[in-house]
N, C-alpha and C positions, 0 to 999 in steps of 0.2 A: 504494500500500500504506500502511496506517496501523496503529496499535497493535492494532486489532481483528483484523488479518490475521496477527498473530504466531503464533497457534495453528496456523493453516494452514501457515505457513512451516515450523514445527517438524515438523509431520506429514509434509510433503513431503520434508524433509531426512531423516527417519527412513526413509521409503519408498525413498529413494535410497541408503540404506546409510551415512549420515553417522556414525551412532553407534548403539549399542543403545538408548540413552535420553538424553533431554535435559531439563534443567530451566532455566527462565528467569524473570526478573522485571524489571519496568520500574517506576520511580517517576517521577511527572509533576510539573509545577510546583506543582500544588495539594497535593502531599504524598501523594496516593493511590498505592497500589502494586497492580499486577496481576501475577499469576503465571500461567505457561504451562508445561505439561509434555507430554511425548510419549514413547512407547516403554516399554521394560521396564528393570528394574534391571540386567539382564545377559543374556548369551546362555545362561547356566545358571540364571537366576532370572527366571521370567516375571512376577513381581509388577510391576504397572504403576508407573512413576515417578509420585510424588505431590508436591504442594507441600512436604511435610515429609520427603521423601527426603533423606538425609544424604550429602554428598559430601566426599571428601578434597579440600580446596581448596589444599593445597600453598603456593605462594608468594603466594597471595592473603592469607596470614597476615602477610606482611611489612608491609603498610600499617598494620594494626592494632597490631602491636608497635612500629612506628616512632612512631605516634601516642601510644602509652603512654609511650615513652621521652621524647618531646617534652613531654608533660605533666609528667614529673618534672623536666625542664629548666626549665619555666616555674615550678615550685615551688621551684627552687633546690636540688634534690636530686641532679641530675646536671649536668655541665658539658659542653657540646658540644665544647669545644676542649681538654679535659684529656686527657693520655695515658690510654688505657684500662687500662694496666698498673697505674695507681694503685689502682683498685678491683678489678681482676682480675689478680693477680700472674702467673697462668699465661699471660697474653698479653704479659708484659713482654719476652719473648725471641723475638718474631716475627722471622723472617729473610727477606730478599729473595732469591729464587731467580734466580741469574744464568746458569744453564745446567747442563750435566752434563759430567763428565770422560769420558775415553776408556772407562772401565769402567762408565759409566752412573751414577756416584754424583753426587748433587746438589752444585752449587757454590753456597754460601750466603754472605751477608754481613749484618751488622746494618743496619737502615734508618738513614738520616740523619735522618729525621723520624718522630716517634712517631705511631702510629695513634690517632685520636680518634673520638669518637662521631659527629661531623659527617661524617667520612670513611666510617664504617660505614653511616650512613643514606643517603649519596649514592653509594655503591658506588665510591668513589675511594680506598679503603684499600689496594688491591692484593690483597685476598682474592677469589679466583675460586671457581667450582665445578669439579668434575672434568669434567662433560659439555660445558663451553664453554671449556676451557683445556687444550690438549694438554700444556703444560708441567706443569700441576697434575696431570693424569692420570699423566704419566710419573713425577713426584715421588712420588705415592702408591704407584704400583707398585714403585718402587725401595725404598720404606720398608715395603712389605708392608701398607699401610693402605687403608682405604676411607673414604667420606664418614662413615659411622657410627663406625668405629673411630678415625678421626683426630679427629673433633670439630672445631669451627671453629678451635681453638687449634693443631691439628695440621697446618693448611694453611700453605703458604708464601705470601709476598707475591710476586706476579708483576710488580710494578713498585714503584718508590719511592712511598710513601704520598703521595697528593694529586696525583700527576702524570698520571693517566689515569682512565678509567672502565672498570670491568669488573664485570659482575654476578656476585655470589657469596655466600659464607657470612657476610658482614658482619652481617646482621640476626640471625643466630644469636648472634653475640657481643653485639649490642645487647640481645637478650633476656636474656643473662646480666648485663649492666649493670643492666637493669631489676630483676632479682632482687636484686642487690647493694644497690641504692639503696632498694628497697622493703622489703627484709628478709624477704620471703616468696617462695615459688615463683612463677614467672611465671604459671602457670595460676590461682593464687589471686588474684594482683594483677589480672590481666585480667578475671576474673569479677567482682571487687568494683568495679572502676573503669570498665569498658566493657560487658562482656557483660550483666551484671545490670541496670545502669541503662538500657541501650538495649533491654532485652527480647529479647536474642539467645539464646533458650532452647536452640537446637540448635547453638550455636557453642561448641566445647570442644576442649581438647587430650586429654581422656580420656573418650571416648564411653561412655555407659552401655550396658547390655545392650539396652535398648529402642532406643537410637540405632543401635547396631550392627545390630539387626534391620531397621532402616529404611535401611541404607546401600546405595547403588548400587555395583555390582561394578566393579572395575578391569579394563581390557582392554588388550591389545596389538592393533594393527591389522597384519595381515600384508601383504606386498606385493600379494597378490591381492585385498585389501580385506576379507577375512574377519577376524572378531574372535575372539581367544583369551582366556579368562578368566585373570587373574593373581591371585596371593594378595593379600589386603587389606594395605594398609600398616599395620603395627602402630604403636602410640603411639611418638612420637619420644622418644629419651632426653632428659633435661632440657636438656643443653647445646645441642641442635639443634632445640629447639622454635620458637624465634623466627622462623626462616626458612621453615618449612613444615609445622608440626605440627598445624594446625587442621582439624577437619571443620566443615561449616556447610551452609546452604541458601541459594539465591539471595535469598529474602525476608529471611532473617536478615542477610545481607551488606548488603542495601539499607538496613537500619536504620542501619548504620554510615555508608554513603555519604550517606544522607538527613541524618544529623547533621552531616556535613561541609558539605552544601549549605545547611543551615539555620543556619549561624553557630555551630555547635558544640553546639547543643541542650543547653546547660548542662553538657556533658561535656568538651568541648575548648575550651581558652582561645583568645583572639585570637592569642596568640603561637604556639601550636601550629598554628592554621589558617594563619597567615602562612608558617611553615616548610613546611607541606604544600603550599602553593600557589606558592612562589617557587622558580624553577629554580636549582639550585646549580651545575650543569654543563650546557652546551648543545652542540648539534652535530647534523648530519644522521644520524649513526650511533649516537647515544645511544639505548639501548634495544635495539639489534640484538644478536643472539646467533648465534655461529657454533658449530655443534655438532660435537663430536669423538666423540660416542657416538650414532650414528644411531638406535639402538633407543629411546633416551631422548627425543631431540628432533631435529626438522628445524632447519635454519637459520631464524632468525626475523628478518625485515626489516620491522619495523613502520613504517607510514606512510613508505614509501621516498621519499627526496628532500626530505622536509619537515624543517625545523629543529625539533628537539625538545629538551626539557630533562628533567633528573631533579631533582625537588625532594628534600626530606628524607623522602620517602615514596612518591612516585608518578612514573611517566612522564607528561610534560606535552607536548601538542602546542601549538606556539607560533603556529599559524595556524589559521583555520577549516578544517574539512573540509566541503566543499559538500554540503549535504543531510544533514549528520550533526553530530558534536560541534563546539562552538565553541572558539576559541582559549582556552587556559588550562584545558582539561579535564584531568582526572586519571584515570589508567588503569593497569592492569597485568593479570597473569595468574597461573595456576598450571599446573604442568607436565602435569597430566592433562587439559589443554585446558579449563580454567576461565578465563573472561575477564570483565572489567567495565570500565565507564567511569563518571565522574561529571562533569557539566557545570555549573559554577557560574553561567555566564552564562544558560543556559536553564532551570536547575532540573530537568534531566532526568538520570537515571542508569539503568543497566541492568546485568544480569549474566546470563551464559549458562554453565552448568556441564555438562561431560561428564566421563567417566572413561575416557579413551582415551590410550594412548601410541602413538607418540611425540608430543611437544609440537609446537605450530604445525601441526597437521593442516590442510591447505589447505581441505578441505571444511567443517570446523567453523569455521574463520576466515571463510569465505564466508557461512556461516549467521549468525555473530555480526554481520558487517557488514550483512547484510540486515535483521536484527533491529533494529540500531541505527538504520538509515535509516527503518524503519517507525515507530520511536518519534518521529521528527521530522516525519513526513509528516502534515500537518493534513488 
Protein backbone atom coordinates (compact mmCIF):
# COMPACT_ATOMS: atom_id res chain seq x y z
CA UNK A 1 0.00 0.00 0.00
CA UNK A 2 1.21 3.52 -0.80
CA UNK A 3 -0.06 7.09 -0.58
CA UNK A 4 -2.12 6.53 -3.72
CA UNK A 5 -4.04 3.79 -1.88
CA UNK A 6 -5.23 6.02 0.97
CA UNK A 7 -8.44 6.98 -0.85
CA UNK A 8 -9.40 3.33 -1.20
CA UNK A 9 -8.49 2.70 2.43
CA UNK A 10 -10.89 5.42 3.59
CA UNK A 11 -13.66 4.18 1.34
CA UNK A 12 -13.29 0.62 2.65
CA UNK A 13 -13.34 1.96 6.21
CA UNK A 14 -16.58 3.83 5.52
CA UNK A 15 -18.13 0.75 3.92
CA UNK A 16 -17.24 -1.14 7.10
CA UNK A 17 -19.04 1.37 9.30
CA UNK A 18 -15.98 3.05 10.80
CA UNK A 19 -17.56 6.53 10.71
CA UNK A 20 -20.20 8.47 8.76
CA UNK A 21 -17.38 10.43 7.10
CA UNK A 22 -13.62 10.84 7.19
CA UNK A 23 -11.21 13.52 6.02
CA UNK A 24 -7.45 13.04 5.79
CA UNK A 25 -4.36 14.73 4.45
CA UNK A 26 -0.72 13.80 4.03
CA UNK A 27 2.27 16.08 3.53
CA UNK A 28 5.40 14.57 1.97
CA UNK A 29 9.11 15.46 2.19
CA UNK A 30 8.89 17.71 -0.88
CA UNK A 31 6.29 19.81 0.93
CA UNK A 32 3.38 18.69 -1.24
CA UNK A 33 0.05 17.90 0.41
CA UNK A 34 -2.61 15.44 -0.71
CA UNK A 35 -6.15 15.38 0.65
CA UNK A 36 -8.50 12.40 0.84
CA UNK A 37 -12.19 12.36 1.81
CA UNK A 38 -14.91 9.75 2.06
CA UNK A 39 -18.47 9.55 3.30
CA UNK A 40 -21.04 12.09 4.36
CA UNK A 41 -21.09 14.94 6.84
CA UNK A 42 -23.42 12.92 9.03
CA UNK A 43 -26.13 10.33 9.31
CA UNK A 44 -28.62 13.21 9.17
CA UNK A 45 -26.66 15.22 6.59
CA UNK A 46 -25.99 13.46 3.27
CA UNK A 47 -23.71 16.24 2.00
CA UNK A 48 -20.44 14.58 1.00
CA UNK A 49 -17.33 15.26 3.02
CA UNK A 50 -15.09 17.64 1.04
CA UNK A 51 -11.51 18.83 1.60
CA UNK A 52 -12.92 22.05 3.07
CA UNK A 53 -15.39 20.33 5.41
CA UNK A 54 -14.81 21.81 8.87
CA UNK A 55 -14.27 19.62 11.95
CA UNK A 56 -14.21 20.37 15.66
CA UNK A 57 -10.60 19.36 16.37
CA UNK A 58 -10.85 19.57 20.19
CA UNK A 59 -7.46 18.83 21.77
CA UNK A 60 -5.60 19.20 18.47
CA UNK A 61 -5.97 22.84 19.55
CA UNK A 62 -3.41 22.28 22.31
CA UNK A 63 -0.27 22.12 20.16
CA UNK A 64 -1.14 25.37 18.41
CA UNK A 65 -1.79 27.21 21.67
CA UNK A 66 1.36 25.70 23.21
CA UNK A 67 3.39 26.98 20.24
CA UNK A 68 1.87 30.44 20.65
CA UNK A 69 2.78 30.47 24.35
CA UNK A 70 6.33 29.34 23.59
CA UNK A 71 6.74 32.14 21.06
CA UNK A 72 5.83 34.62 23.78
CA UNK A 73 8.46 32.96 25.99
CA UNK A 74 11.02 33.38 23.20
CA UNK A 75 10.09 37.07 23.02
CA UNK A 76 10.51 37.50 26.78
CA UNK A 77 6.81 38.20 27.29
CA UNK A 78 6.12 35.00 29.25
CA UNK A 79 8.30 33.07 31.70
CA UNK A 80 8.18 29.28 31.61
CA UNK A 81 9.04 28.98 35.30
CA UNK A 82 7.18 31.89 36.93
CA UNK A 83 4.11 31.08 39.06
CA UNK A 84 1.08 31.50 36.80
CA UNK A 85 -0.73 33.35 39.60
CA UNK A 86 1.52 36.34 38.97
CA UNK A 87 -0.28 37.02 35.67
CA UNK A 88 -3.53 35.21 36.46
CA UNK A 89 -4.53 36.03 40.06
CA UNK A 90 -7.54 33.69 39.88
CA UNK A 91 -5.07 30.78 39.63
CA UNK A 92 -3.12 31.85 42.72
CA UNK A 93 -5.26 29.78 45.09
CA UNK A 94 -5.14 26.38 43.32
CA UNK A 95 -5.49 23.55 45.85
CA UNK A 96 -4.27 19.94 45.92
CA UNK A 97 -7.08 17.42 46.34
CA UNK A 98 -6.06 14.87 48.98
CA UNK A 99 -9.34 12.93 49.12
CA UNK A 100 -12.84 13.22 50.52
CA UNK A 101 -14.22 13.09 54.03
CA UNK A 102 -16.96 10.73 55.21
CA UNK A 103 -19.63 13.13 53.98
CA UNK A 104 -18.05 13.33 50.53
CA UNK A 105 -16.63 16.84 50.97
CA UNK A 106 -13.24 17.40 49.30
CA UNK A 107 -10.12 17.57 51.49
CA UNK A 108 -7.82 20.22 50.08
CA UNK A 109 -4.44 21.75 50.89
CA UNK A 110 -2.28 24.45 49.33
CA UNK A 111 0.41 23.13 47.00
CA UNK A 112 4.01 23.25 48.19
CA UNK A 113 5.13 24.23 44.66
CA UNK A 114 3.56 26.90 42.47
CA UNK A 115 2.17 25.88 39.09
CA UNK A 116 4.19 27.26 36.16
CA UNK A 117 3.69 27.53 32.40
CA UNK A 118 6.24 24.75 31.92
CA UNK A 119 4.05 22.47 34.04
CA UNK A 120 0.92 23.46 32.14
CA UNK A 121 2.47 22.71 28.75
CA UNK A 122 3.93 19.39 29.89
CA UNK A 123 0.78 18.24 31.75
CA UNK A 124 2.70 17.98 35.02
CA UNK A 125 0.74 20.70 36.86
CA UNK A 126 -1.76 18.35 38.51
CA UNK A 127 -4.71 19.73 36.53
CA UNK A 128 -6.64 16.79 35.04
CA UNK A 129 -9.85 16.41 33.05
CA UNK A 130 -13.10 15.04 34.41
CA UNK A 131 -13.21 12.16 31.89
CA UNK A 132 -9.79 10.77 32.85
CA UNK A 133 -9.73 11.41 36.60
CA UNK A 134 -12.21 9.81 39.00
CA UNK A 135 -11.16 12.16 41.78
CA UNK A 136 -11.68 15.23 39.59
CA UNK A 137 -15.09 13.96 38.51
CA UNK A 138 -16.07 13.37 42.14
CA UNK A 139 -14.79 16.82 43.13
CA UNK A 140 -16.81 18.57 40.42
CA UNK A 141 -19.89 16.60 41.44
CA UNK A 142 -19.42 17.57 45.09
CA UNK A 143 -19.14 21.22 44.07
CA UNK A 144 -22.03 21.09 41.60
CA UNK A 145 -19.69 22.04 38.76
CA UNK A 146 -18.90 20.83 35.24
CA UNK A 147 -15.97 21.37 32.89
CA UNK A 148 -17.67 24.45 31.45
CA UNK A 149 -18.91 25.97 34.71
CA UNK A 150 -15.69 25.30 36.62
CA UNK A 151 -13.30 26.63 34.02
CA UNK A 152 -9.68 25.58 34.36
CA UNK A 153 -9.25 27.61 37.56
CA UNK A 154 -12.12 25.71 39.20
CA UNK A 155 -10.37 22.35 38.94
CA UNK A 156 -8.35 20.85 41.78
CA UNK A 157 -4.76 19.64 41.48
CA UNK A 158 -4.73 15.85 41.69
CA UNK A 159 -1.06 15.73 42.71
CA UNK A 160 1.67 18.05 43.87
CA UNK A 161 2.72 20.21 40.90
CA UNK A 162 5.65 18.75 38.99
CA UNK A 163 5.49 15.28 40.54
CA UNK A 164 3.53 13.31 37.91
CA UNK A 165 1.98 13.42 34.43
CA UNK A 166 -1.78 13.72 33.91
CA UNK A 167 -3.50 15.01 30.82
CA UNK A 168 -5.84 17.85 31.60
CA UNK A 169 -7.03 21.43 31.40
CA UNK A 170 -3.58 22.99 31.76
CA UNK A 171 -3.53 24.29 28.19
CA UNK A 172 -6.75 26.18 28.87
CA UNK A 173 -4.80 28.02 31.57
CA UNK A 174 -1.90 28.46 29.13
CA UNK A 175 -4.31 30.08 26.69
CA UNK A 176 -5.27 32.56 29.39
CA UNK A 177 -1.58 33.32 29.94
CA UNK A 178 -1.22 34.00 26.20
CA UNK A 179 -4.08 36.50 26.44
CA UNK A 180 -2.57 38.19 29.49
CA UNK A 181 0.85 38.53 27.88
CA UNK A 182 -0.40 39.52 24.42
CA UNK A 183 -3.02 41.94 25.72
CA UNK A 184 -5.66 40.72 23.26
CA UNK A 185 -8.11 37.78 23.15
CA UNK A 186 -6.59 34.41 22.35
CA UNK A 187 -8.49 34.15 19.06
CA UNK A 188 -7.17 37.52 17.89
CA UNK A 189 -3.59 36.70 18.86
CA UNK A 190 -3.66 33.28 17.19
CA UNK A 191 -5.15 34.69 13.99
CA UNK A 192 -2.53 37.41 13.78
CA UNK A 193 0.51 35.30 14.62
CA UNK A 194 -0.24 31.77 13.34
CA UNK A 195 -3.47 31.21 11.41
CA UNK A 196 -3.17 34.22 9.13
CA UNK A 197 0.55 33.93 8.36
CA UNK A 198 0.24 30.19 7.65
CA UNK A 199 -2.88 30.57 5.50
CA UNK A 200 -5.03 28.47 7.85
CA UNK A 201 -8.23 30.03 6.53
CA UNK A 202 -10.61 27.50 8.10
CA UNK A 203 -8.98 27.30 11.53
CA UNK A 204 -10.84 29.41 14.07
CA UNK A 205 -12.39 29.59 17.52
CA UNK A 206 -15.43 31.40 16.10
CA UNK A 207 -16.70 29.74 12.91
CA UNK A 208 -18.55 31.93 10.46
CA UNK A 209 -21.96 31.05 9.05
CA UNK A 210 -20.24 29.69 5.95
CA UNK A 211 -17.88 27.53 8.01
CA UNK A 212 -20.75 26.22 10.12
CA UNK A 213 -22.58 25.31 6.91
CA UNK A 214 -19.53 23.22 5.97
CA UNK A 215 -19.19 21.45 9.33
CA UNK A 216 -19.22 17.70 9.71
CA UNK A 217 -21.80 16.48 12.20
CA UNK A 218 -20.80 15.12 15.60
CA UNK A 219 -21.95 11.59 16.45
CA UNK A 220 -22.03 9.03 19.23
CA UNK A 221 -21.38 5.41 18.36
CA UNK A 222 -23.80 3.09 20.12
CA UNK A 223 -22.75 -0.36 21.38
CA UNK A 224 -24.32 -1.95 18.28
CA UNK A 225 -22.15 0.23 16.03
CA UNK A 226 -24.91 2.59 14.92
CA UNK A 227 -24.31 6.35 14.92
CA UNK A 228 -26.57 8.88 16.63
CA UNK A 229 -26.26 12.60 15.80
CA UNK A 230 -25.21 14.89 18.65
CA UNK A 231 -25.68 18.62 18.96
CA UNK A 232 -22.78 20.66 17.58
CA UNK A 233 -20.20 21.84 20.08
CA UNK A 234 -20.83 25.58 20.57
CA UNK A 235 -17.92 28.02 20.71
CA UNK A 236 -15.99 27.50 23.93
CA UNK A 237 -16.10 30.24 26.59
CA UNK A 238 -12.93 32.35 26.54
CA UNK A 239 -11.27 30.65 29.52
CA UNK A 240 -11.60 27.17 27.98
CA UNK A 241 -10.53 27.87 24.41
CA UNK A 242 -6.86 26.95 24.69
CA UNK A 243 -7.42 23.28 25.31
CA UNK A 244 -10.02 22.40 22.71
CA UNK A 245 -11.84 25.32 21.11
CA UNK A 246 -10.76 25.19 17.47
CA UNK A 247 -12.41 24.00 14.31
CA UNK A 248 -10.20 23.22 11.32
CA UNK A 249 -9.57 20.92 8.36
CA UNK A 250 -6.80 18.34 7.85
CA UNK A 251 -5.18 20.41 5.11
CA UNK A 252 -5.23 23.51 7.31
CA UNK A 253 -3.75 21.58 10.21
CA UNK A 254 -0.96 20.28 8.00
CA UNK A 255 0.05 23.88 7.27
CA UNK A 256 0.93 24.10 10.96
CA UNK A 257 2.70 20.73 11.02
CA UNK A 258 4.56 21.57 7.80
CA UNK A 259 5.84 24.76 9.43
CA UNK A 260 7.19 22.66 12.32
CA UNK A 261 8.89 20.28 9.88
CA UNK A 262 10.31 23.15 7.81
CA UNK A 263 12.21 24.81 10.64
CA UNK A 264 9.48 27.17 11.72
CA UNK A 265 8.64 28.70 8.32
CA UNK A 266 9.46 32.14 9.72
CA UNK A 267 6.61 31.78 12.23
CA UNK A 268 8.20 29.73 15.03
CA UNK A 269 11.61 30.51 16.50
CA UNK A 270 14.40 27.95 17.03
CA UNK A 271 13.74 28.15 20.77
CA UNK A 272 10.07 27.29 20.28
CA UNK A 273 10.93 24.39 17.97
CA UNK A 274 13.41 23.05 20.51
CA UNK A 275 10.80 23.10 23.27
CA UNK A 276 8.28 21.39 20.98
CA UNK A 277 10.76 18.63 20.13
CA UNK A 278 12.41 17.96 23.50
CA UNK A 279 10.71 15.58 25.94
CA UNK A 280 10.02 17.09 29.34
CA UNK A 281 8.76 13.91 30.95
CA UNK A 282 9.28 10.33 29.72
CA UNK A 283 7.98 6.85 30.43
CA UNK A 284 6.07 3.94 28.85
CA UNK A 285 2.69 5.24 30.07
CA UNK A 286 3.12 8.92 29.15
CA UNK A 287 0.21 9.75 26.85
CA UNK A 288 -2.02 6.98 28.19
CA UNK A 289 -5.53 7.92 29.31
CA UNK A 290 -7.80 5.90 31.59
CA UNK A 291 -11.39 6.88 31.00
CA UNK A 292 -13.94 7.24 33.80
CA UNK A 293 -16.67 8.51 31.42
CA UNK A 294 -17.06 5.73 28.85
CA UNK A 295 -19.44 7.68 26.63
CA UNK A 296 -16.68 10.28 26.20
CA UNK A 297 -13.63 8.07 25.80
CA UNK A 298 -12.32 4.55 25.75
CA UNK A 299 -9.05 3.90 27.55
CA UNK A 300 -6.24 5.16 25.32
CA UNK A 301 -2.99 3.20 25.38
CA UNK A 302 -0.94 4.71 22.62
CA UNK A 303 2.16 2.86 21.38
CA UNK A 304 1.96 0.30 24.22
CA UNK A 305 5.26 -0.76 25.73
CA UNK A 306 7.23 1.95 23.94
CA UNK A 307 9.17 4.61 25.81
CA UNK A 308 7.46 7.92 25.09
CA UNK A 309 7.88 11.52 26.08
CA UNK A 310 5.76 14.63 26.38
CA UNK A 311 7.40 17.77 25.04
CA UNK A 312 6.03 21.23 25.72
CA UNK A 313 3.42 20.59 23.06
CA UNK A 314 3.29 17.02 21.78
CA UNK A 315 3.49 13.33 22.55
CA UNK A 316 6.80 12.01 21.20
CA UNK A 317 7.79 8.43 20.41
CA UNK A 318 11.40 7.84 21.44
CA UNK A 319 11.98 4.88 19.11
CA UNK A 320 11.14 4.16 15.49
CA UNK A 321 7.81 2.54 14.64
CA UNK A 322 8.71 -0.05 11.99
CA UNK A 323 7.11 0.94 8.72
CA UNK A 324 5.79 4.18 10.17
CA UNK A 325 6.92 7.31 12.05
CA UNK A 326 10.55 7.66 13.10
CA UNK A 327 11.90 8.36 16.57
CA UNK A 328 11.29 11.94 17.65
CA UNK A 329 7.98 12.27 15.83
CA UNK A 330 5.33 14.55 17.30
CA UNK A 331 1.69 13.55 17.67
CA UNK A 332 -1.59 13.88 19.49
CA UNK A 333 -5.35 13.85 19.01
CA UNK A 334 -8.76 15.38 19.64
CA UNK A 335 -11.57 13.71 21.55
CA UNK A 336 -13.92 13.38 18.55
CA UNK A 337 -11.39 10.95 17.01
CA UNK A 338 -9.10 13.43 15.26
CA UNK A 339 -5.47 12.25 15.03
CA UNK A 340 -2.19 13.56 13.60
CA UNK A 341 1.56 13.00 13.54
CA UNK A 342 4.57 14.93 12.23
CA UNK A 343 7.92 13.22 11.60
CA UNK A 344 10.92 15.60 11.50
CA UNK A 345 13.30 12.81 10.43
CA UNK A 346 11.36 11.83 7.32
CA UNK A 347 9.57 15.09 6.56
CA UNK A 348 6.21 13.31 6.53
CA UNK A 349 3.09 14.33 8.45
CA UNK A 350 -0.56 13.37 8.32
CA UNK A 351 -3.95 13.96 9.90
CA UNK A 352 -7.18 11.98 9.98
CA UNK A 353 -10.34 13.67 11.25
CA UNK A 354 -13.64 12.11 12.26
CA UNK A 355 -16.49 13.38 14.42
CA UNK A 356 -17.32 10.40 16.57
CA UNK A 357 -17.52 9.78 20.31
CA UNK A 358 -16.23 8.05 22.36
CA UNK A 359 -12.55 8.86 21.81
CA UNK A 360 -9.98 6.17 20.95
CA UNK A 361 -12.43 4.33 18.74
CA UNK A 362 -10.53 1.11 17.87
CA UNK A 363 -11.61 1.02 14.23
CA UNK A 364 -10.77 4.67 13.59
CA UNK A 365 -7.37 4.12 15.22
CA UNK A 366 -6.81 1.12 12.94
CA UNK A 367 -7.66 3.30 9.94
CA UNK A 368 -5.25 6.00 11.12
CA UNK A 369 -2.48 3.44 11.57
CA UNK A 370 -3.08 2.02 8.08
CA UNK A 371 -3.08 5.52 6.60
CA UNK A 372 0.20 6.35 8.31
CA UNK A 373 1.84 3.16 7.05
CA UNK A 374 0.62 3.91 3.54
CA UNK A 375 2.35 7.29 3.73
CA UNK A 376 5.69 5.57 4.37
CA UNK A 377 5.32 2.76 1.81
CA UNK A 378 7.44 3.64 -1.20
